[in-house]
N, C-alpha and C positions, 0 to 999 in steps of 0.2 A: 519357928522359921523368922529370919531376919527380914527386914524391909528397908527399901531404898525409896526415898520420896523426892518428888518433884512439885514444887507448889508455885502457882501463880504464873504459869506459861500462858503468855497472851499472844494471840494470833488473830489476824483478819481473815474472814472468810466470807463467802456468799451463804447465807442461812436465812430462813424464815419462810413463812407460809403465805405471805402477802406478796403480791406482784412487785411492789415497789422494793421489798427486801431482796428479791432475785437481781435487781439492778445495782446493787451496792455491796460494798464489803462492811461486814460489822465485826466487832471484837468479841471474841470468846476467850474465856479464861479456863485453864485446865489445872487440875491438881491430880497427881498420880502417887500411888503407893504400890510398889512392886515387891512381891515375895521373892526372895533369893536367899542362898546360904552364902554369907560373906566370908566364912572361915577359910576356904581355899585362897582367896585374894589376901586375906589378913596374914595367913601363914607364909605366902610367897612374896608379898609386897609387889605383885604383878598385875597390871591392868589386864593382862590376857586371861587371868583367872577370875576377873570381876564381870558383873553384869555391866554393859557399856551404856550407862544412862545417857552419855552425851550423844551416842548413836541413836538410842531411842528417841530422844528430844528431837534430833534433826529429822527423823523420819516422821514424827507426828508433826512437826512444824510443816514439812513439805506436804504431807497428805492434807492436813487442815486448810493450809492456805490455798490448795488447788480444788478443794471440795466445793460441791454445790448441793447442799441438802436442804429439805424443809425443816427437819426437826432436830433439836439437840439430842434427843434419844437415838436417832440414827447415827449421828456423828460419834456419840459416845460408843455405841456397840461397835462401829466400824474401827475405831481407834483401839479399843480393847481387843478385838479379834486380831489386829495386825500385831500388836505386842505379845500377846499370848502366843500366836502360832509362829510368827517369824523370829521372836527372840527366845522362845521357850520359857516364859514366865509362868509359873504354875498357878499364880494367883494374883489378881490385882484389884485395886479399888481405884475408881476414876470419878471424879467430879468435873462436870463441865457447866460453866454458867454463861449467861449472856447478859452482861451488864446493861442496865438501862432498859431492858425489854418490858418491864412493868413500871408504869409511871409510879414514883413515890417508893420504889424498892431499889435497893443498891444493885440486886442482880436475881436472876432466876435460873434454874438449871435442874440437872438430874445427878445422882450419885449411885453409880452401880459397882457391883462386885462380880468378877468373872474368874473361871478356873479353866484349866485345860479340858475338863469335861464338858464345859459349855460349847467347845469348838471341835469336839471329836468327830 
């Protein structure tokens, strides 16, 4: 299976378990790998035959920027569900990190894999 990737998508959102975190927007960084078969797009040289990663990115940006969650785990699973269900992606790997969340660390986050079976 082929994969399309999107790395380093940075979005501001309300996220965190502390009361002060629910009053501000913080940066999260998202990396995606999406399974797809690129052969139909390659054979036709047509965007209509391709997985529209620009539309996926727009939906992720819109969703994350409007979200209000406590945990990166919740945000990661919600994003994965949206991509798998709405775009028919059979498998994805998603990492989401919260830069600066731990003093002395560049970032902290989660890495998940999901398939269509996870949301059947």
